[in-house]
C-alpha positions as CSV (number, residue, x, y, z in Angstrom):
1,M,0.1,-0.3,0.1
2,A,1.4,3.7,-0.8
3,D,0.6,6.6,1.1
4,F,-1.0,9.8,-0.3
5,S,1.9,12.0,-1.8
6,F,1.4,14.8,-4.3
7,S,5.3,14.1,-5.3
8,N,4.3,10.9,-6.7
9,G,1.7,12.6,-9.1
10,A,-1.1,10.8,-8.0
11,L,-3.8,13.7,-7.5
12,L,-4.4,15.2,-10.5
13,A,-6.2,18.3,-11.0
14,G,-8.2,18.1,-14.1
15,G,-8.6,21.3,-15.3
16,T,-12.8,20.5,-15.4
17,T,-15.6,22.1,-13.7
18,L,-19.4,20.2,-13.3
19,A,-22.2,22.8,-12.3
20,G,-19.1,24.7,-10.2
21,V,-17.6,22.1,-8.8
22,Q,-13.6,21.0,-9.3
23,L,-12.8,17.3,-10.5
24,W,-9.9,15.8,-10.0
25,A,-8.3,12.2,-10.6
26,Y,-6.7,10.0,-7.9
27,K,-5.0,6.5,-8.8
28,D,-3.4,4.1,-6.9
29,E,-4.1,0.7,-7.9
30,S,-1.7,-0.9,-5.1
31,T,-4.4,0.7,-2.6
32,A,-7.6,-0.9,-1.3
33,F,-10.4,1.7,-2.9
34,A,-11.9,1.6,0.7
35,T,-8.5,2.3,2.1
36,I,-8.2,5.6,0.2
37,I,-11.7,7.2,1.0
38,A,-11.2,6.9,4.8
39,S,-11.3,9.6,6.7
40,G,-7.5,11.6,7.0
41,Y,-6.5,9.9,3.7
42,F,-6.4,13.2,1.6
43,N,-4.8,15.4,4.4
44,E,-1.8,16.4,2.2
45,A,-4.4,17.9,-0.3
46,A,-6.2,19.2,2.6
47,D,-5.1,23.4,1.4
48,V,-6.4,22.6,-1.9
49,L,-9.6,20.3,-2.0
50,H,-12.8,22.2,-1.2
51,K,-16.2,21.1,-0.1
52,H,-18.4,19.2,-2.5
53,N,-15.2,18.8,-5.2
54,L,-15.3,15.4,-6.9
55,I,-12.5,13.1,-7.0
56,W,-12.4,9.9,-9.5
57,V,-10.5,7.3,-7.1
58,I,-9.1,4.2,-8.9
59,G,-8.1,1.6,-6.3
60,S,-7.1,-1.9,-6.5
61,D,-10.6,-3.2,-6.2
62,D,-12.9,-0.9,-7.1
63,Q,-13.0,2.9,-8.7
64,D,-16.0,5.4,-8.3
65,W,-16.6,8.9,-7.5
66,V,-15.8,10.5,-4.1
67,K,-17.2,13.8,-2.8
68,V,-15.2,16.1,-0.1
69,T,-17.3,16.8,2.6
70,S,-14.6,18.2,4.8
71,E,-13.7,22.4,4.1
72,N,-10.8,23.6,2.9
73,G,-7.4,23.4,4.7
74,V,-9.4,21.5,7.6
75,T,-8.0,18.0,8.6
76,P,-9.0,15.3,8.7
77,V,-10.2,15.5,4.8
78,T,-13.2,13.1,4.6
79,V,-15.0,12.0,1.6
80,E,-18.0,10.3,0.8
81,Q,-18.6,7.9,-2.1
82,T,-21.7,8.9,-4.8
83,T,-22.3,5.9,-6.5
84,G,-24.9,6.7,-9.1
85,E,-24.6,10.4,-9.2
86,L,-21.7,10.6,-12.1
87,D,-20.4,7.6,-12.8
88,A,-23.5,5.8,-13.5
89,L,-26.7,7.6,-14.8
90,A,-30.4,5.2,-15.2
91,Q,-32.0,5.5,-18.5
92,G,-34.6,8.1,-18.8
93,S,-32.7,10.1,-16.4
94,I,-30.8,13.5,-16.4
95,F,-28.1,15.0,-14.1
96,V,-29.6,17.9,-12.0
97,G,-28.2,20.5,-10.0
98,N,-29.2,19.7,-6.1
99,A,-29.4,23.1,-3.5
100,S,-25.6,21.9,-2.7
101,N,-25.0,22.2,-6.3
102,V,-24.2,18.8,-6.7
103,P,-25.1,16.8,-9.7
104,V,-28.0,14.5,-8.7
105,A,-30.1,12.0,-11.1
106,L,-33.9,12.9,-12.1
107,D,-35.6,10.6,-13.3
108,A,-37.0,12.2,-16.9
109,K,-38.6,9.2,-18.5
110,S,-42.6,9.5,-16.8
111,D,-44.7,8.6,-19.6
112,G,-46.0,12.1,-21.0
113,K,-44.7,14.1,-18.7
114,I,-42.2,17.5,-19.5
115,L,-39.6,19.4,-17.8
116,V,-40.4,22.5,-16.4
117,G,-38.4,24.8,-15.0
118,N,-39.9,26.2,-11.4
119,G,-37.7,29.4,-10.7
120,T,-35.1,27.4,-8.7
121,T,-35.1,24.2,-10.4
122,V,-36.3,21.7,-12.7
123,A,-39.5,19.2,-12.4
124,S,-41.0,16.3,-14.2
125,V,-44.3,17.2,-14.5
126,A,-47.8,15.9,-16.1
127,V,-49.5,18.3,-18.7
128,S,-52.7,19.2,-17.9
129,G,-55.8,22.0,-18.4
130,D,-57.6,22.7,-21.5
131,I,-55.0,20.7,-23.4
132,G,-53.2,17.0,-23.4
133,L,-49.9,15.8,-24.4
134,T,-49.4,11.7,-25.9
135,N,-45.7,10.2,-25.4
136,A,-45.3,10.9,-28.7
137,G,-45.6,14.8,-28.8
138,V,-48.8,15.1,-30.3
139,A,-50.8,17.5,-28.7
140,S,-55.0,17.8,-28.4
141,I,-57.7,20.7,-26.9
142,T,-59.6,18.8,-23.8
143,A,-63.1,18.7,-24.6
144,D,-65.2,21.4,-23.2
145,S,-62.5,23.4,-22.6
146,I,-62.8,26.6,-25.3
147,I,-65.2,28.7,-24.0
148,N,-66.2,32.2,-25.6
149,A,-63.8,34.6,-24.1
150,D,-61.3,32.3,-26.0
151,V,-62.4,33.4,-29.2
152,N,-60.7,36.2,-30.6
153,S,-63.3,38.9,-31.5
154,A,-61.8,39.2,-35.1
155,A,-62.1,35.8,-35.8
156,A,-64.6,36.2,-38.0
157,I,-65.7,32.1,-37.9
158,D,-67.1,31.0,-41.4
159,F,-70.7,29.4,-41.3
160,S,-69.2,26.6,-42.5
161,K,-67.8,25.8,-39.3
162,L,-71.4,25.5,-37.9
163,A,-73.7,22.3,-37.4
164,A,-75.5,21.7,-40.7
165,L,-78.7,23.4,-41.4
166,T,-81.6,21.6,-42.3
167,D,-82.7,23.3,-45.7
168,G,-85.4,26.3,-45.2
169,N,-84.8,25.9,-41.0
170,I,-83.8,29.3,-39.0
171,L,-82.3,29.0,-35.1
172,V,-84.3,29.9,-32.3
173,G,-83.5,30.0,-28.6
174,N,-86.1,27.1,-27.4
175,G,-87.2,26.4,-23.5
176,S,-83.4,25.8,-22.3
177,N,-81.9,28.6,-24.1
178,V,-80.1,26.5,-26.7
179,A,-80.6,27.5,-30.2
180,T,-82.3,24.8,-32.2
181,S,-83.2,24.4,-35.6
182,V,-86.9,24.7,-36.5
183,A,-89.3,25.1,-39.4
184,M,-90.8,28.5,-39.6
185,S,-94.5,27.8,-39.4
186,G,-98.3,29.4,-38.4
187,D,-99.1,32.8,-40.4
188,A,-95.8,33.0,-42.3
189,T,-93.2,31.2,-43.8
190,I,-89.6,31.0,-44.9
191,D,-87.9,29.6,-48.1
192,N,-84.1,29.0,-48.2
193,A,-83.6,32.2,-50.0
194,G,-85.1,33.9,-47.2
195,A,-88.4,34.5,-48.7
196,V,-91.0,35.1,-46.2
197,T,-94.8,33.8,-46.9
198,I,-97.9,34.6,-45.5
199,A,-100.8,32.4,-45.5
200,N,-103.8,33.4,-46.5
201,D,-106.3,34.4,-44.5
202,A,-103.8,34.8,-41.8
203,V,-103.9,39.0,-41.8
204,T,-107.4,39.6,-39.5
205,T,-108.4,43.1,-38.1
206,V,-106.8,41.6,-34.6
207,K,-103.3,41.4,-36.2
208,I,-103.8,44.8,-37.4
209,L,-104.8,47.0,-34.9
210,N,-100.7,47.3,-33.6
211,S,-99.9,49.6,-36.1
212,A,-97.1,47.1,-37.6
213,V,-98.9,47.2,-40.8
214,T,-98.5,50.5,-42.3
215,T,-99.6,52.1,-45.8
216,D,-96.2,51.4,-46.9
217,K,-96.4,47.8,-46.4
218,L,-99.5,47.4,-48.4
219,D,-99.7,46.9,-51.7
220,D,-101.6,48.7,-54.2
221,G,-104.6,46.5,-54.7
222,A,-103.8,44.6,-51.9
223,V,-106.8,45.7,-49.5
224,N,-110.1,45.6,-51.7
225,G,-114.0,45.5,-50.8
226,D,-112.9,41.3,-49.8
227,K,-110.6,41.7,-47.5
228,L,-113.0,44.5,-45.1
229,S,-115.5,43.4,-42.7
230,S,-118.5,44.8,-42.4
231,Q,-117.4,46.2,-39.4
232,S,-113.9,46.8,-39.8
233,V,-113.7,50.1,-40.8
234,D,-115.2,52.8,-38.0
235,G,-114.9,56.1,-36.8
236,D,-111.4,55.5,-35.1
237,H,-110.5,54.2,-38.7
238,I,-111.7,57.7,-40.4
239,A,-109.7,60.0,-41.4
240,Q,-111.0,63.3,-40.0
241,S,-111.1,66.5,-42.2
242,S,-111.0,70.3,-40.9
243,P,-111.7,73.2,-42.8
244,G,-108.8,74.3,-45.0
245,N,-107.7,70.9,-44.6
246,S,-105.5,69.6,-47.3
247,Q,-106.6,65.9,-46.4
248,P,-109.9,64.5,-48.4
249,T,-113.1,64.8,-46.6
250,V,-115.3,61.8,-46.1
251,P,-118.1,61.7,-45.9
252,Q,-120.4,60.0,-44.4
253,M,-124.2,59.0,-44.2
254,Y,-126.7,57.6,-41.6
255,I,-130.2,55.5,-42.8
256,I,-133.4,56.1,-40.0
257,D,-136.1,54.7,-40.9
258,T,-139.4,55.9,-38.6
259,A,-142.3,53.4,-38.0
260,G,-145.1,56.1,-38.9
261,G,-148.3,56.7,-36.6
262,A,-148.2,57.9,-33.4
263,T,-145.8,61.0,-32.2
264,A,-142.2,59.0,-31.3
265,N,-138.6,59.4,-31.2
266,T,-136.2,57.0,-33.0
267,D,-132.6,57.6,-31.5
268,V,-129.3,56.3,-32.9
269,A,-127.4,55.7,-29.9
270,D,-123.1,55.8,-29.7
271,I,-122.5,57.2,-33.1
272,G,-119.3,55.6,-34.6
273,A,-117.4,58.7,-35.8
274,N,-117.5,62.9,-35.5
275,L,-120.1,63.7,-37.9
276,T,-120.9,67.4,-39.0
277,V,-124.7,67.4,-40.6
278,T,-125.0,69.2,-44.1
279,R,-128.0,67.8,-45.1
280,V,-131.3,66.0,-44.3
281,D,-133.6,64.4,-46.8
282,V,-137.1,62.5,-45.8
283,I,-139.0,60.0,-48.4
284,L,-142.3,59.3,-47.4
285,K,-143.7,55.8,-47.3
286,G,-147.0,56.7,-47.1
287,S,-149.7,60.0,-47.1
288,G,-149.3,62.3,-44.6
289,T,-152.1,64.8,-43.2
290,A,-151.7,68.4,-41.6
291,G,-149.7,68.8,-38.8
292,D,-147.3,65.9,-39.7
293,T,-143.9,66.4,-39.2
294,I,-140.0,65.0,-38.9
295,Q,-136.8,66.9,-37.2
296,L,-133.6,66.1,-36.7
297,Q,-132.8,66.7,-33.4
298,T,-130.0,66.3,-30.6
299,G,-130.1,63.5,-28.1
300,A,-131.2,65.9,-25.7
301,G,-133.9,67.0,-27.9
302,S,-132.3,70.0,-29.5
303,A,-134.1,71.0,-33.0
304,V,-131.1,70.7,-35.5
305,T,-133.6,71.4,-38.5
306,E,-136.6,72.9,-38.6
307,A,-139.7,70.8,-38.5
308,I,-140.1,69.4,-41.6
309,D,-143.7,69.0,-43.2
310,V,-144.6,65.4,-44.5
311,H,-148.1,66.3,-44.8
312,L,-147.1,65.0,-48.8
313,S,-148.3,62.3,-50.4
314,D,-146.4,58.6,-50.6
315,E,-142.8,58.4,-52.1
316,T,-142.4,62.0,-51.9
317,L,-138.6,63.3,-51.0
318,V,-139.0,66.7,-48.9
319,S,-135.6,68.0,-47.8
320,A,-134.8,70.3,-44.8
321,E,-134.3,74.2,-45.5
322,T,-132.7,75.4,-42.5
323,I,-129.8,73.6,-40.3
324,D,-128.8,75.0,-37.0
325,D,-124.8,74.8,-37.2
326,A,-124.2,74.8,-33.7
327,L,-126.4,71.9,-32.8
328,S,-125.5,70.3,-36.1
329,V,-121.6,68.9,-34.9
330,F,-122.3,65.5,-33.2
331,S,-119.2,63.7,-31.5
332,Q,-117.9,60.2,-32.0
333,G,-120.5,58.2,-29.1
334,D,-123.3,60.9,-29.1
335,T,-126.9,60.2,-30.4
336,I,-128.8,61.0,-33.4
337,R,-132.8,61.9,-33.0
338,V,-135.5,62.0,-35.3
339,A,-138.7,63.1,-33.6
340,E,-141.9,61.7,-35.3
341,I,-144.7,64.2,-34.8
342,D,-148.8,63.3,-35.4
343,G,-150.5,66.5,-36.6
344,G,-153.5,65.0,-35.8
345,G,-156.4,63.2,-38.1
346,N,-154.7,60.2,-39.8
347,D,-151.7,58.3,-38.3
348,S,-148.4,60.3,-39.5
349,P,-146.5,58.5,-42.5
350,A,-143.1,56.0,-42.1
351,C,-140.3,57.4,-43.6
352,R,-136.8,57.1,-44.3
353,V,-134.8,59.6,-43.3
354,L,-131.2,60.4,-45.0
355,I,-128.7,62.6,-42.7
356,Y,-125.7,63.2,-44.7
357,G,-122.7,65.3,-43.6
358,Y,-118.7,64.3,-43.0
359,S,-116.4,63.0,-40.3
360,H,-114.5,66.4,-38.8
361,V,-111.4,66.6,-36.6
């Protein structure tokens, strides 16, 4: 066995560092490996060896890396074997410096994991979150991970990327607030060119009272007598006129038949539009006698015309000669009254009274 000595050149500085650690080599094939790494063997080199220096030791029976564990200049110099750290490395492992700046093995072969720096060291971690990664390097996006916020506002996603939509169908939110493909039905249908068709007889009076159908939306020949019910045009739907109005005046006429015989009033209550009376004609349906008259009155009994003499022959037409302009104006909802006076003698004749006028503001 030979003692350690610099003079024999047994301890050689290789001039190489690993992770900041100085590497040495020492060979003494006449001395057992355990004797060389025993405490104090390298005392003569205490001034050049520093803690964590590595020495490749070749003895008579073994060889391996040893690490200096004593401080520089301190005796006894102590070392420890580092088997498996530098001389042998398991398949799939790599050397990584530890907190003591010493290379240690890190298992980097775990299936599908990647090496990620964490600010202190390197770790082997599994990929997680919105993507997956196979051990062949194939990345995949996790199902249900992409939300609206992930899509750029300028993405301009093409319609062809959407699910198929049945020919002529439209998307409508269902009871669960999910867009659903449905066929348009009911009062209107739509084709795959976007043309909407209103079903026959679908537009009723009730459906045009919401101001949605304006004059501009009606074809010139769309509304005729067949499309109007007998009660569809009332006072609310007659244009009103006043002197100087540039719009044409809408004429009105009321027909009131009297029964004849005894004195009686015939009323038309709750008229459907404002009315200004301009003329009153009376057609006799029988012969009158002296004192028989017909008069247009307000609902309160005030005279609008004079008492028109109907002491005339059957089928005679007679007109009022005067109209009180202050009383000739009736408002929507007022009552028009025809007063029949039996002058005595024979019963007064039945008459048809024609009241003409115009709708006013």
